[in-house]
N, C-alpha and C positions, 0 to 999 in steps of 0.2 A: 363593482363589475365593469363599469365603463372605463375606469382608470386603467385596468389591465389591457384595454384595447387602445386607449388614447396615448399612453406613454410610449409603447414601441412605435406607434404610428408617428408620433412627434419626433422621435429619434431618427426614424427613416427619412422623414421630410426634412429634418435639419441637415442630414448628411447630403441629401440630394440638392437642397438649396445651396449649401456651401460649395458643393462641386460645381453647380451651374454658374455661381458667381465667380469662382476662381477661374473657370474656363473662359470667361469673358476678357481676361487679361487687361484690366484697367482701361477699357474702351479702345484699345489699339486694334481690335479685330483679330480674328483667328489667322488671317494671312500674315500679319506682323508677328504673331506668336511663333509661327513656324518658319520664320526667316524672310517673309515677304516685306515689301515696302509698306510702311504704315504712316507716311508723312502727309498723305492727302486725306482731307475730310470727305467721307462718302457715306451714303446711307447703308443701313444694315441690309444684307441680302442673304438668302439661303439659310445656311446653318446658323449664322450669327443672329439672324432675325428670330429663328425658332428658339435658340438658346435664350435670347432676351425675353421672349414671350413666356417660355417655360419658367424662367426665374420669377417673373411676376405672378404666374399662377401658383407656383410652389410657395411663394411668400404669403399669398392670400390664404392658402390652405394651412400653412404653418401657423399663421396668426389665429385663424379660426379654431384649429385644434388646441392651441395653447390657451386660448380664451375659454373654450369649452372645458378643458382639463382643470383650469383654475376655478371655474364656477361650480363644477360638479365635484 
């Protein structure tokens, strides 16, 4: 019963996690991704910070669902 819920949820979380990681563009920042200068080190702000935090949350949820799916 729970496997029918966890498997599609794990697929959706995997897609969202992969997308959020790919959007981070190897730490260059979204400004450098779309043609801005990325040569200066700076802190994450705005959408970059939210995307980084979302990646962490999605990774935690993905790991938890994968663990629950394996145990049950």
